[in-house]
N, C-alpha and C positions, 0 to 999 in steps of 0.2 A: 425555524429549527433551532433547538438549543444545542449548546456546545456538547452536551453529553451524548447527542445523537451522532456526532462525527468527530470523535476525538481527532477533536481531534482527541601497513596493516592489512592485510589480506590473509585469506586462508593459506596455509603453508604449502599445500599441494595443488597441482594444476592438471587440467584436462585439455589436450590439444586436438583440434579437428581441422582438417584441410577441406577447402571447398571441393565438393564432389567426391571426397574420400571418406570412407567409413571411419568410425571412431577408432583412434589408435591406442588410447589409454584412458583410464578412469582414476581421478583423484578428487580432492575436496573442492578445488576451484576449476572452472572450465574455460578453455581457450578455443576460439573458433576463428577462422579466417573470414573477414567480411570484405576483403578486397585482395588484390594480388600480393600486397606486402603487409597489410594491416591485420592484426589479431584483436580479438575482443576477449577480455578477461571478465568473468562473471563470478561474483562472490556474494553469497548470502550474508546479511548483516543483521544482528539481533540486538534487542533491548530486553532486559530481564528485570522483573521486580526484585528489589534488594531483599536478601534474606531467604530467597526461594532456591530450589534445586532444579529450576527449569532451563538453565543454560545448556546449550549445545557446545561442548568443549572445542569443537572444530571451527566455530564461527567467531569473527571479530564483532566488536560492539559499535553501535551507531555514533556515540559521542566522539570516540577516537577517530572513526572513519570520516566524519564531517570535518573535524579539525585538519586531518591529513589532506583531504581534498582541497580545503580552503587555502592552506599553506602552500599547496602545490600550484595554485592558480597563478598564471602569468598575465592573462589578458582579460578574462571575463568570468563572472559567476552569475548565473540566472537561477532564481529561486521562486518556486510557487508553493504557497502554503495557505492553510485555512485560517490560522491565527498564530499569535505568539503568546507564550506564558513563561515569564522569566522571574525567578526569585534569586536575588544576589547570593552568591556563595554556592549555588547549585550548578549542575553539570552544564547548563546552557551558557554559563559565564564564559567558559573557554571558547565556545563556538562564536559568541558575539565579539569577543576580543579578537579572534582570528579574522572575522569579517571586517572589523574596524582597521586592523593592520593591513588587510588586503586592499581596502579602499584607500588607505593612506599611501600605499606604494603604487597606486595608479590602476589597480584592477577595476574594470568597469563592472559594477554590480547593479542588477535589475531585479525587482521583486514584484510578483503579483500576489495579492492577498484577497481573501473574501471580504468584501466591503462591510458585510453585516457583523463581522467579528472584531472590528477595529477598536471597539471600546471595551474589549474583554480584559485587556491589560494595558492601561494608558501609559504607565512608566516604561513598560517593555516595548510598546510600539514606538514611543517617543525616542528611546535609545536606538532602536532599529533604524528608524527613518533618519537619524542623525549620522549614520555611517557615511564617511566621506565619499561624495560623488554619487551616492545611490540614486537610482531612478525607481520611484515607488508607484505602483499601479493598483488601486483598489477596484476590484471587479464585482459589480452588483448583478449577480445572476438571478437573484430572487425576483427582480423586476422583469427580467427577460425570459426566464424559463421556469420560474418558481423554485429553482434549485440553488446551490451554493458552489463555491470553490472548495472542493474536498480533496483535491490532488495534493500530494506532498512529494516534491521532487527538487533536485539540484542538477544543474548542468555546469561543468567547469571547462573553460577553454574550448568548448565544443568538441571535447575529446573523451569525456567520461561523464557518467550520470549516476545519481542515486534516486531510486524510487522505493517507497515503502509506506508502511502504516504509521511511521513516526511523524507526528506533528512537530512544529518548532516550539516544543514545550519541554521544560526540564524534566517533567515527570515521565515523558515519553522516552527519556534516556536512562532513567534509573528506577522507575516505579510502575511501569506498565509493560506487559508482554507485547513485543512488536517484532515484525520481520520485514526486512527490506532487502534490496539488492544494489550492489555497486557494479556498474558495467563500464569497462574501458573500451570504447569503440567510437571512432569518429562518425561512423554511419548511424549508430544508435543515437548518439548525441545530436546529430543533425536532424534526425526524425523527431526527437523530443523537442528540439529547438523550434521546429515548425509549429508544434502545438503551443508552445510558449508565445511565439510571435502572433499566432492566431488570437490568443487570449488578450494580448496587448492591443491588437487591432480592435477587439470588441470594447475594451475600456475606452479607447480613443473615439470610436464611432458612437458608442452608447446604444448599439443594436447588434443583433445577430448578423453574421456575414451572409451575403447573397452567394449563390453558387459561383458567380464570377469572382467573388472576393476571397474564395478559399485558397489558402496557401498550398503550394505543392511540396509535400514531403518527399524525400528521396524514395525512389521506387525500390532500390536495392534493399533486400532483407538480409540481415546478418544470419547465417546458418545457425539454427537452434534457438534463435531469439526473435520474437515478434512483439513490437510495441503496438498496443491497441488503446482506445480511449473512448470516453463518453463526455457529453451527449453527442450523438451522431451529427446534430446540426452545427456543431462547432469543430468538428474534426477536419483537419487539413486533408486534401486529396491524398490517397494512398495509405490512409490510416483507417483500419477497420473499426467498426463499433465494438465496444467491449462485449456486449451481450451476445453478439454473433460468435465471437471467438470462444466465449465461455461455454455456451450451449454446445458448440461443436466439440469442445474438449470432453464435456460430459458424455456426449453421444459416442465418442471414440472409446470410452472405457470398456474393458473386457473383463477385468477381474476385481479391481478395487478403486475406491475413491475415498480420500481422507480430506476433510475440510475443517478449517479453523477460522472462526469469525467472531466479531464483536456481537453482531445480531443478525437474525434471519426472520423474514416475515413475508407472507403472501399478501398482506394487506398494507397498503401504503399509508402515509400520514394523512392523505386526503380521503381515506377510507375506501379507496378503490382496490378491487381484488386483481392481483397480477400473479399468475401461476406459472410463468415461463420457466423459472428455475425449478420450482416444485415439480412440475410435470417432467422436466428433464431428469431429475433425480429419481423419481418414481419409475420412469421408463428404464433407467439403468438398473434399478433394483429388480424389476421384472425379468430382465434378461440375465439375472444371476450375479450382477456386480455387487460386491459388499461395500456399503456406504457407511462411513463413520463421520459424524459431525460433532465437533466440540465448539461450544459457544460460551460467551461470557454470562455471568449472573445478571448482567443488565438486561438480558434477553427474556427475563421472566415476567415482564409486564405485557399487557395486551396491546396490540394483537399478536405480538411475536410468540408468546408462550403457547397460545392455541395452535399456531402454525407448527411449532416444535412438537407438541404432543401428537398432533395428527400425523406428522411425518414419521415419528418414532414408532408408530403402529404398523408401518409398512414392512412386510418381510424383507430382510436383508439390509434394513436401515437402522442404525443405532445412533441415538443422540445423547450427548452428555453435556452437562452444565458445569463450568468451572468457576469456583468462587475463590479468588486469590485471597489468602488471609492477610490481616494487618501485619506490619513488620514487628520486629521484636519489641519496639517501644509501646505498641498497642495504640498509638495515636492515629486517629482517623484523618486521612488526607483526601480532600475532595477530588473527584475525577482522577483516581489512580487505583492501583492494586486491582487491575482488571486485564482480561485477555482482549487485546485490541488488534492482534494480527489478522490478516485477511489473505488466505492462500488456500490452494487445493493441490493435491498430488493425485495423479491418475496413473494407475497400473504400476506405481513405483518408478515411472520413467519420465513423466512430464509434470511440470510445475506451473501453476497459475499463481502469480504474485501480484497483489493488487492494493489499491487504496480504497476499494469499494466494499461497503457492507452489502448484504444480499436482500435488498428490497427495491421496488421499482424506481424510486426517485434517484437512487445512486447511478442507475444505468440510463434513465430517460431524460433527466433534467439537470444533473449535477456534473461538474467537471471532475473526472477521475482519470487516472492513467493506470495501465496494467501491462504486465509482461506475460507472454506465453513462452516458457523456457523448456524446450524439448531436449533436455540433457539429463540422462539417467543419474549421474552423480549428484547434480544439484537437487533432483527430486529426492534422492536418498538422504541428503542432508536435511531437507525439509521434513522427511519422515522421522528422523531422529528428534527434531524439534517438536513435531506433532506428538510423538510417543511420550515425551517428557510431560506434556500437558495431559494427554489422554489417560495416563496411568497415575497421575498425581492423586494423593488421598483426598483432595478437595474437589476433584472432578468426578461427578456422579451421574448416573443415568437420569434423564428427565422422568419425573413421576407424573403419569397421566391423571392420577387421582388427587394430586396435591393442589391446593390453592396457594400459590406462591405469594409471599409478602412483597410489597414494593421494595426493590433494591435501593440501597443507599448509594448515591453516585457522588 
């Protein structure tokens, strides 16, 4: 799988929810109790291509968020990423410096990377692996599942996490449209840590875990937030497979579904047809749900473009393709200026925020992590982000009669 197939400070207001008590207030950030005294703060985090008007004014940015999290670390930082892409002087510089400073002050740093992407930026990975005291784990899923490590997440002091579409890539901070989430909750952090530890176990053993070797994630679920993951064969106990949660969300829709993705296809890279999500969306449309899907211009190659054209002809489903223009300089920058976010809003009340594109390999063979966020205010913030893309002048309906040229990636 090529890099182009998997690209790869808080909100000012808050929403507080008590365990077993109805929502008390609605604001831009959400707080829920995940224990007798602990609250979880949930904040959507954006990355916006420079020179565009796609920013949600209510949301902070990933670059500042990552540095803030790293500088706040006192004991540990766990990172799982597909790859690194670093250009000196760009936004990732501050992130790497913060990690180096954290390692120097004694913070334990561990990292899991996709083994097949380690040669994509030799100077970048060399600098990353030189962080003081770092433990580095290359995970070769291609040999075990035919998939890759496509998850993108951070865990700090087992008390807060970041999950999103942003790779450890300077372009993902300033030149690509991305959406992530920062969650402060020990319970959520412990659940994500179980996934991280499971992946380290696979690196050390060189094989998939047996049932007896699966780690137990905490059973407690933070109200309004559920962590799910793929592939199912690598999930710790008590972590649902992503595809089960996603199809359940689509089936729950009564009025509307908004989806934003890098790409969508019912045909996998090995040419097998997989219609689980396509069937779910068609079923929703048949019962009167309005479905809007915005995808990137990278999705105009086969087999994805045929999947989009077919889906767009279903009543109640509209598909648009967004082509982010070059910046003011007009200089082409590879693997950038693209819609890379992966999320869904259901009935304006629930949010699916993910590291997965929508084709079979991402759910059946590849390590991804996702959140189901049942918080209306968070869903509404995601809708603001969606509408910015949906109504942009360079986002247009898919043309079923057009032979699309191969996109420049």
